[in-house]
N, C-alpha and C positions, 0 to 999 in steps of 0.2 A: 504494500500500500504506500503511495507517495506520502511524503511528510506534509504537514499542514503548511499551506502557502501563506506566509505572513507578509512577505515583501518580495519584490523583484530583485532586491539586493541581498536576499538572505543567503547564508552559507550553511550548508548541511554538513555536520560533522558526526560521524558514527562508524561503527564497524561493518555496516552493510552497504556503505556507499563508496564508490570509487573516487579517487582524487580526480577532480575535473577543473581545469583552468582554461578559460577562454579569453583570448585577447588580454592577457595579464590580469584577468579578474578571476579570483578564486570562487568557484561555484559549489564545490563539495570537497571534503577531505576525509580520507579513510584513516581510521584509528583502530588499534587492536581492541578486542572486546574487554570490558571491565573499566577500571579507573584510568584516567589520564589527566594530565595537567593542561587545562584549557587556556590558562594564562600564557603558557609557553607557546601554544598554537597561535593565539591571538597576537602575541608579540612578533610572530614570524610573518604575519599578513602585511600586505602593502599598506602604507600609511592612511589611505583613504578608505580602507575596509575595516575600521575598528567598529565593534558592535555598539549599538544604542540599546539593544534588547537581546538578551540571551534566553532562549526557551529550551529547557531541559526536559526531555520526555523519559521517564523511568517507569519500570514495572518491578514486580517482585524478584526478578532475576538480576537486576542491576547490571545488565550486559553492557550498558553505555552509561557511565557515571563520571562526568567531568568533575574535576576538583580544582581548587585554587580559584574559585569564582570571585572571591573578594578582590583579586588583582585584575579582574576583567572589567572594563568600563561598561556603564549602562545598567539598566534594570535587569533583574533576573526573575524569571517565572519558572516554577516547577510544575510540570504536567504529570500527574500521577495516574497511571493506568494499571489495570490488572493486579489489584492488591490481593487477589485470591490465588495466585499461582506461585509455585516454588515453596521453599522451606522458609518459614517465618517472614513472609513478604511484608507485612505491616511493620514489623520491627526493623527490618532492613531499610525500608524506605524512610521511616521516621528517623532512624539514626542518620541516614544520609542527609535528610532535610535539615537536621540540627547542626550538621557539620558545615553546611554551606549557607551563605547569606542570601536567602531568597526574599524577594519583595512581595511575592504573591504565590500561593499554592492553589492549583486548580485540579480537582479530582475529576477524572473523565470517565471512570468506570466505578462500579460498586458504590453507589451513593450511600449505602448503609455503613460504609467505612469512613464517611466524611467526618463524623464526630471525633474520630481518633486524631485527625489532623487539626481540627478546630480546638480540641481540648489541649493539644500539645502546645498551642499558642506560639508557634514558630513564626508564622506570618499570616496575614489575612488569607482566609481559605474560603473557596467557593466550589460548588459542584456545577459543572457544565457537561451535559451529555456529549459523548464522543460521536459526532456525526459529521460527515463531510458531504454537504449537499451538492457540491460541484460534480459529484459522480452520478447524480440523478437528473434526467431530462425533465424539463418543465411539464411536458405532457404526462409523465408518470405521476408527478405530484398533483396535478390538477384533476386527473381523471382516475383516481385510484379506487379500488374496491376494498372494503374492510377485510383484511387478511391477517392471520397470525404468521409472524416471521420468526424463525429461530436462527440465531447467529451463534455459532460455537462448534464444538467438536462432539462427536457421538461415538468415539472409539471405545474399546473394551473397558477403559477405566471410568466410563460415564454411563453406568447401567441405569441410574435414576433418570438421566436425560432421555435415554432411549425409551424407557418405560413411559415417561410423560408424553413424548412425541407420538408414541403408538396410541396412547389413550386419547390424545387430541384427534388423531386421524380416525380412530374407531368411533369417536363421538360425532364424526361428520363435520367438524369445524373447518372453515376455510383456511388452508395453509399454503 
């Protein structure tokens, strides 16, 4: 899934993106999975490519966890996704959020976990559902039929999900 488009001038940094430089303008940078020093990366950018806003997307695996954000110019926003995956995901993400100076925390999945971030009082926190409407054509949105949509996995480790989906189908509900 493509990253959230915030600006035409944005630079994507992460373990799943190739390094891409066009006409001496950095578009994306590949880093190894895990923790990395974002301030060192920012200091290596051309002078006119210093960030005004840094958006960090993390989940319970912390596969992409930039550090040293205090030395990076501009505001910092933490987007928190999938706080239900991995080992101790809430603890990992909350520990990470406490270590770095975020100006705002946005929970994009699992709204029932929002209170953990609010109660931690790290930064102002809000829930915004994770949806990218750019992927939907206007016709689809304007002329839709009420339908149940499931997003997720139904592999062997998700017996309850498979049971629920079967029950919805057996009940004749539109899916």
